[in-house]
C-alpha positions in Angstrom: 93.4 111.2 104.7 97.0 110.0 103.7 98.4 111.9 100.2 100.5 110.4 98.0 104.0 110.1 98.2 103.6 109.1 102.3 105.9 106.7 103.5 104.8 104.5 106.5 106.1 102.0 108.4 104.9 99.0 110.4 104.8 98.5 114.5 105.4 94.8 114.0 108.0 93.6 111.4 110.2 95.2 109.3 107.5 96.4 106.7 107.4 99.8 105.0 105.6 101.1 102.2 105.2 104.3 100.1 101.5 105.6 99.4 100.5 105.7 95.2 97.0 106.4 95.0 95.5 108.0 98.1 91.8 107.7 99.3 89.7 107.4 102.3 90.2 104.1 103.6 94.3 104.1 104.5 93.5 105.7 107.1 93.0 102.4 108.4 96.1 100.7 106.8 97.6 98.2 108.8 100.7 95.3 109.0 100.1 92.2 110.8 96.9 93.8 111.8 98.5 96.8 113.5 98.2 99.9 112.2 100.9 101.9 110.4 102.1 104.8 111.6 104.8 107.1 109.5 108.2 106.8 109.3 109.4 109.0 112.0 106.5 108.0 114.7 107.4 105.9 117.7 106.1 102.5 117.4 104.3 100.9 120.5 106.0 97.6 122.0 102.5 96.1 123.2 101.6 95.8 120.0 102.2 92.4 118.4 102.0 90.2 115.0 98.7 88.4 114.6 99.2 85.0 113.5 96.6 84.9 111.0 98.1 88.2 109.5 101.4 87.3 109.2 101.8 86.1 105.3 104.1 88.6 104.7 104.3 91.8 102.1 107.0 91.4 99.3 108.7 94.1 98.2 108.7 95.9 95.5 105.4 95.1 95.1 101.8 97.4 94.6 98.9 96.3 96.7 95.5 97.9 96.1 92.0 97.6 98.0 88.5 97.6 96.4 88.5 101.5 97.0 91.2 102.5 94.4 94.1 102.8 97.3 97.3 101.7 96.4 100.3 101.0 98.0 103.9 100.4 97.2 106.0 98.3 99.5 109.5 99.2 100.0 110.8 97.0 102.3 109.3 93.6 103.3 108.3 92.0 106.5 106.3 89.8 107.7 102.8 91.2 108.5 100.1 90.8 105.8 98.8 94.1 104.9 95.1 95.1 105.5 92.7 97.6 105.6 90.8 97.1 108.6 90.5 92.8 108.5 90.3 93.0 104.9 93.6 92.0 103.2 94.8 94.4 100.3 95.1 92.2 96.9 98.9 91.9 94.9 98.5 94.2 92.3 98.8 92.3 88.8 101.3 93.6 86.1 99.5 94.3 82.7 100.4 92.2 79.7 102.4 93.8 77.4 101.3 94.1 73.4 102.2 91.3 71.3 104.8 93.1 69.1 104.0 90.1 66.0 
């Protein structure tokens, strides 16, 4: 299981993330259909970006899954973040309280 603070990179695009909240599901964290690897690991040249998972990841945004895992994108790229084939959703910002 990945620990909070772990830094990962995509094998198929420029996307990089930091784990904010961990869960067992993050062991299958993918970007563009390919497993994400630690920042200092070598990437596999045979892996390619899947067309259905090429909507991109936006820098500075947090993505969450249903199991409670959360990652922060530190470098955006062309691949879509997913756990297996389940696409991660963009975490919505909480509205600020009214100060009337």
